[in-house]
N, C-alpha and C positions, 0 to 999 in steps of 0.2 A: 523527590529528586527534581531538579530543574530540567525541563525538556529543551530539546535542541532548537526549537523555533521561537522561543520566548521573545528574544530581543527583536527579531524580525516582525513579529506580530505587534509588539508594543509600538514600533515605529510606524507600521502600516495603519494602526488604529488612529493615528493623528491625521490621516489623510482621507481614508475611506472606511466603509464597513469591512470587516474581515469575516470570511466564511471559513470555518475549520471543519474539514471532512476527514473521514477515516473509519477504520473498522470498529465495530462495537467492542467496547471495553479496552481500547488501546490507550485510554487516558484523556480523552477530550474533555469530559465533564470535570474531572479532577484538575486538569490544566486550567480550564476556564474559571473555576471557583478560586484557585490559587491566585490567578492573575487579578481577579476581582477583589480579593482580600487585600492585595497590595495597593489597590486604587482607593479603597474605602474601608473604614472601620466597621461598617455594617453592610451586610449583603441584602438586607430587607428591601424589597421592591427594586432590586437590581438584577437578580438572577431569576429567570422564569423558565420552568420546564413544562412543555406542552402536555406531558403525560400526567401532570398534577392538576386536579380539578380547580383548586384555588388559583394556582398560577395561570391556568388557561383563561379563567374568567378575568383575572387582573390584566392579562395581555390584551384580550379583546376590548376591555374597558379602558385600556391605555393608562393604567394607574402607575405612572412613572414618577420618579423623584422630581421635585421642582428645581433643584440645583443641578449644575453641570456634573455629569457622572458617566460611568461606563455601564452599559446594559448588556446582559447575556441572554440570548434566546436559544434555549436548548430544545432539540427535537421539534423545532417549529415547522420543519418540512412536512410533518404529518398533517398540517393545516392545508387544505387544498388550495386556498387562495393566498398562500404565504408570500409568494413573490411580490404581488401587487401590494399586499399589506405592509411588508417590510419596506418596500420602495416609498410608500406614503409616509411611514414613520421617519425614514431617513431624510427625505426631501424637506419635511417640515421642521426637523429637529437636529440637523447635522451639525449645527454650531453649539448645541447643548449636550448631545450625547455621542459617545463613541460606542459603536455597536459590534458585538461579537456574536455570530450565529454559528452554532455547532450542530452536527447531526451526521447522518449516514451518507453514503455515496450519492444519494439523491441531490445533495448540494452540488456535486461535481458536474452532473450532466447538463445543467442549465447554462454552462459556459459555451455550449456548442450551438449558437444561433438562436434566434427568437427570444433573446433574453431581455426582459423589460428592466433588469437591474444592471445592464451593461454600463460599465464605466463608474459604477457606484461601489464596487467591492473588489478586494483582492482575495483569491482563493489560496488557502494553504491546506496541505494534506499531511495529517499526522500519522506516523507509522509506529509500530511497536519498537521496543528497545533493541538496539543493535550494538555492534562492537564500539561504536562512537560514543555510546552513553553508558558504558560499563561503570558501575559504582566503584569507588577506590578500593573497597574491601574485597572485590571480586577479581581474581587474576584473569589474564587473557585465556589461560587454559580452562579455567572454571567457566568463564563466559561462553566459550565455544561449547563446552559440555552442556550448559544450561540451554543455549539456543538450539542445540541439536535434539535435546530430550524434552525440555519444558516449553520451548518456543519463547518468543520475545515479548509476549504480552505482559504488562507490568506485574499483575498479581501472581501468576505462576512463576515467572522468571525470578522475581524478588523473593518469593516464598521458598523456592529451592526444594520443594517436596514433589516427587514424581507422582505419588498417589493422589495428592490434592490437585496436581496439575491435570491428571486424567479426568477427575471429577469436574473440574472447572471447564475443561475443554468440551466435555459432553454436554454440560448445561448451556454453554455459550452457543454451541452448534444448534441445539434445540431452540434456543431463543431466536437466533437468526432465521432459521427455517420456519418455525411455527408461529413466531410473532411478527418479526420484521417483514418477511416475505408476504405473509398473509395481510398485513396492514397496508403495505405499499405497492404490491403487485397483484396481477390477476391470476396467479397460480393457485389452483385449488387442489391438485393432486400432490399433496405434500409428501405422502408416503413414497411415491415413485421418485419425487425430487430427492428425497433422502437416499434412495438407492443409487441415484445418479451421482450424488456427492461421494458415496462410498466407492463407486466405480472410479471416480477421478482420483481418489486418495491412493489407489493402487497403481495408478498410471503416471505418476509424477516423473518427469524426465523423459517420457516417451511421447510419441505423436498421438494426439487424440483424434481418432476417427469416429465421429459421432454416429455414423451409420452402423458401425459394429455394436456400439453400446446401445443404440436404439433398438437393434434386433434383440439383444439380450433382455432389454426392459419392456419390449413389445410396445414401443411408442414410435411416433414419427420422428425422423431425423430433424425436421424443422422445429419440432417441439423442444428437442434437446438444445438446438441452437439458441432458441429463445430463452431457455432456462439457464444456459451458460451466461448469457448477457445479464440475466437477473442476478446470478451469483456474483458476477463482477460488480454490478451496481451496489450490491450489499457488502462489498469489500470482503468477500469470503475467499475468492480466487482472482487471479489475473492471468491473462493469456498473452503469449508472445508468438509472432508469426515469422515465417522464413523471410530472409532478405535475398532478393533475386537480382537487383540492379547491377548490370555489368558482369554478371556471372552466367556465361552461356550454358553451362551444364548444370545449373542449379535446378532444383525441383520445386514446383508449387505444391507444398505439403500442408497438412493440417496444422493446427496450432499445438504448442505445448502449454499445459495449464499448471500453474503453481498456486500454492496456498499462502496466504499472508501469515498463517501460523504454521511454522515448520513442524510443530508437534502434531499437526493433522495428517502428515504424510505417513502412509502405510506402505513402506517399501524398504529397500536396502539402505545401507549407510551412504552409498554413493548417491542415491536418489534424494535422500534427506539433505545431503550436503549441497547438491545442485539446487534444491529448493531454497536452502539458506542463502546461497550466493545470489540467487534470483531476487530474494526479498531485500538483500542489502544493496544490490544494484538499483532496484526500483526506488528504495528509500533515498539513496544518494541523488539520483538524477531527477526525481520529482522535487526534491528540495532545491536543487540548482535551477530547475525549471520555474518553480514558484518564486524563487528569490531573484533570479537574473533575467528571466523571460525568454531563454533559449528554448527551442523545441527539441526534446530528446525522445528517441524511440528505442526500444530494446527488441532485438530480433535474435533468431538463431540461424545457423548456416548449415546447409546440407546439399550435396550434389549427387549426380547419378553414379559417381564413383565411390559413394559412401563416405566421402570426406565430410566430417561434421565438427563444428565448433559450437559450444553451448550458447554463447552470447556475443552479439555485436551491438554496441551502443552507437546509434546514429545521431549526430548533432546537426540540426538545421539541414537535414537531408544528406549529410556526408558521413562516411564511416569514421568513427572517432576512437572507439576502444574495442579491441577484441579480447574476450575473456573466456578461458577454458577452466572449468571447475573439476578438480580431482581430489579425492579424499586423502590419498597417501602415495600417489605415484608422482615423483618429482621429475621423471623423464619428460622432456618437452614433447608435446603432441605434434606429430608430423603435419596434421591438418592445420594446426595453428600457424606453423611456418608457411604452409602453402597459401592460406588466405591472407596472411600478413603481406606477402609479396604482391598479391594481386589487388588487394583493396587499399594497401598503404595507409592504414589508420595511424593516428598520432601515437597511440599506446597499444601494446600487445602484452597481455598478462596471463600467466597460468597461476590460478589461486588454489592453494592446498589447505586441507584441514590440518594435517600433520606434516610438519616440515621443521627440520632442525636448523637449517641455515638458508636464508634467501640468497639467490644469485641471479645473474643476468647473462644471457648468451645470445649473440646475433640479434640484439635488439628486443629480445623477449625476456621479460621479468618473471621469475618464479618466486612467489611470495606467499606467506601464510595469510589466511583470511583475516585473522585477528589484526595483523599488521596492515594489510591492504585497506581494510574498512575502518581503521581506527579514527580517521578524519573524514567527516561527512562532506566537507566542502572541497574535497580533492577531485578535480575534473579529469581523472584518469589514473 
C-alpha cells in the first residue's frame, strides 16, 4: 500500500535530505525500499542498513554509485558520529545524490538545537495505519475494529488475526526494550523498565503520577521520569500535559501517557478508544506540522471543579481544536461546552466510536472517529 507521506517526501528529496523517523515496524524500511525501487531498477549500493556488516563497511568506505541516484541510510543513527558523517556526504555530493535517512526517534531529537545538520534536511514522522489509510477492501467498521483490537501497525492490521497480533506485539515490545533501549540509551535495569511499561499500559486515559508508580517499583521518581523520556524517544509512548493558559481554576497536573500501538493498552473499551483518538490526532497534526511548518501541541484540560476534556490542540500558541472522545455516548459533554465558551477554539468536536448519525448542536460537532479521521490533511 502507498503511504500517506510519499509525494511530500519525493518533493522534499529534490531540495534537501529527508529524515524519516517513527516507531519500530511502522513501515519505514518498507517505504524506503519501495521508493528506491521506483527511482532505480537496482537497489545494489543504494540501500544501506547499518545493522548489516557488509552494508556498514560499504557505508564507511563510501562505496556509492558513480551516477546520479537516491541513497537510503537505514539505522545510521546507531553510528555515534552519524550526524557529522552524513553532513560531509551531503555537502560533497548534494548535486549527485538525494539522501533518505531512516531510523528511530533518535533522528527526531536533533532538531532541538545544537544541530550540525541544521538547514540540510526535512524531518518527516511516519505513523502506523489510521482511518485515512484504510485499504478499499476494509470497511470503516472493520477498520475501527482492527485499530481497537490489532492496532495500526501494518503487519497485524493487514493480517487481521488477533492471535498473531498478540505474538507480534510481544516480540516487538521485547525488541524495543531489550535491543533498541540497550543499544541507544544508558538504561541497564531492563526488567524494572518492563514493569514500568506494564504499569503504564493499565493507566492509559488517567493521570500518571510517577511518584506512586516509583513507590510500587521501589525506584526513584526521577528514574521513572528519565525512563519515560527514553520510551518517548523510542516511539513506544507519547505524553500530553495540561493546558493552563487563561484558565484560572485549572490544575497543574501530571501527564497522560498514550501508546503508539493501541493494542498495547490494557484497559477498558473507553481507555482503548481514548488512546486510539490520541494516536489519530498525533498523526494528523504531526503530518500538518511536518508539511506546513506550523507548531501544534496536544494537551488535555482539567480544573478544580473536575471539568475535563480529553484533548485540546493548540496551533502556534492558540487554542485551535477541542476534542472529547467517547466510545458510545452521543450526549454532548457539558465540560466540552464550558471550555468551548472560554477558550473559543476554531473547532469543537465530540468523537465517538459507535454513532449512527452525525449531528451538530451549538457549534459542537458529534461525529464518528472513522468519519472525523478519514482525511489526514483536515485541520480541524
